[in-house]
C-alpha positions as semicolon CSV with decimal commas, in nm:
position;residue;x (nm);y (nm);z (nm)
1;X;1,512;0,942;0,320
2;X;1,372;1,021;-0,016
3;X;1,075;0,856;-0,188
4;X;1,292;0,631;-0,400
5;X;1,482;0,502;-0,103
6;X;1,155;0,437;0,083
7;X;1,019;0,254;-0,226
8;X;1,327;0,036;-0,248
9;X;1,321;-0,044;0,124
10;X;0,950;-0,135;0,101
11;X;1,015;-0,352;-0,205
12;X;1,303;-0,538;-0,036
13;X;1,091;-0,603;0,276
14;X;0,802;-0,725;0,045
15;X;1,038;-0,962;-0,147
16;X;1,178;-1,104;0,170
17;X;0,839;-1,161;0,343
18;X;0,684;-1,326;0,035
19;X;0,991;-1,520;-0,084
20;X;0,981;-1,359;-0,427
21;X;1,211;-1,506;-0,673
22;X;1,527;-1,312;-0,731
23;X;1,475;-1,372;-1,105
24;X;1,179;-1,137;-1,104
25;X;1,250;-0,777;-1,183
26;X;1,198;-0,493;-0,934
27;X;1,004;-0,297;-1,200
28;X;0,728;-0,574;-1,193
29;X;0,654;-0,461;-0,828
30;X;0,736;-0,097;-0,820
31;X;0,425;-0,006;-1,027
32;X;0,201;-0,215;-0,802
33;X;0,359;-0,037;-0,496
34;X;0,303;0,314;-0,655
35;X;-0,054;0,229;-0,763
36;X;-0,129;0,087;-0,418
37;X;0,002;0,404;-0,240
38;X;-0,213;0,624;-0,465
39;X;-0,516;0,412;-0,407
40;X;-0,495;0,400;-0,041
41;X;-0,392;0,767;-0,009
42;X;-0,689;0,872;-0,223
43;X;-0,927;0,659;-0,019
44;X;-0,805;0,801;0,309
45;X;-0,760;1,159;0,191
46;X;-0,415;1,178;0,325
47;X;-0,066;1,120;0,224
48;X;0,039;0,828;0,446
49;X;0,391;0,746;0,581
50;X;0,404;0,379;0,513
51;X;0,717;0,342;0,730
52;X;0,545;0,494;1,034
53;X;0,195;0,353;0,995
54;X;0,212;-0,026;1,021
55;X;-0,156;-0,079;0,947
56;X;-0,119;0,108;0,619
57;X;0,204;-0,079;0,551
58;X;0,036;-0,414;0,593
59;X;-0,253;-0,312;0,368
60;X;-0,015;-0,199;0,098
61;X;0,175;-0,525;0,106
62;X;-0,147;-0,712;0,065
63;X;-0,240;-0,477;-0,215
64;X;0,082;-0,562;-0,396
65;X;0,038;-0,926;-0,344
66;X;-0,316;-0,933;-0,488
67;X;-0,215;-0,701;-0,773
68;X;0,072;-0,937;-0,872
69;X;-0,189;-1,222;-0,897
70;X;-0,432;-0,989;-1,088
71;X;-0,699;-1,026;-0,812
72;X;-0,748;-0,661;-0,708
73;X;-1,130;-0,681;-0,733
74;X;-1,118;-0,957;-0,466
75;X;-0,863;-0,762;-0,265
76;X;-1,106;-0,464;-0,259
77;X;-1,390;-0,679;-0,125
78;X;-1,186;-0,850;0,149
79;X;-0,999;-0,538;0,268
80;X;-1,269;-0,277;0,264
81;X;-1,272;-0,272;0,640
82;X;-0,902;-0,203;0,653
83;X;-0,955;0,087;0,412
84;X;-1,232;0,224;0,626
85;X;-1,021;0,199;0,946
86;X;-0,745;0,394;0,785
87;X;-0,993;0,648;0,653
88;X;-1,132;0,702;1,006
89;X;-0,764;0,731;1,139
90;X;-0,685;1,008;0,899
91;X;-1,013;1,180;0,894
92;X;-0,998;1,558;0,956
93;X;-1,304;1,721;1,084
94;X;-1,385;2,015;0,868
95;X;-1,542;2,332;1,023
96;X;-1,702;2,411;0,696
97;X;-2,085;2,407;0,685
C-alpha cells in the first residue's frame, strides 16, 4: 500500500472514530496528519509504520485531534511520556564512541 493510500485509510479511521462532520474537507486533516508523522518520527529517530504500531497510531490520532483545536502546546505537555515510550522502543544502540 502506498503512502497516499495509508494516509487516506488513517484519515477515514480518524473521521469515523471522532465523528467528524462530512462537510469538513479532507485537506483540513491531511496536513495535520503529515505534520504529526514528521514530528513523531523525528522525535523517535525512526520512520514509523503507523498501521503496524498501534501505540504510535494512537499518539498520531491524538496529535491530529489537538492540532485541529489548535492545542499542540498542551498536547506536547500531556503526551511527552508517550513520545518517550516510542523513542525508547525505536532506540538503536550505536557502537560509536
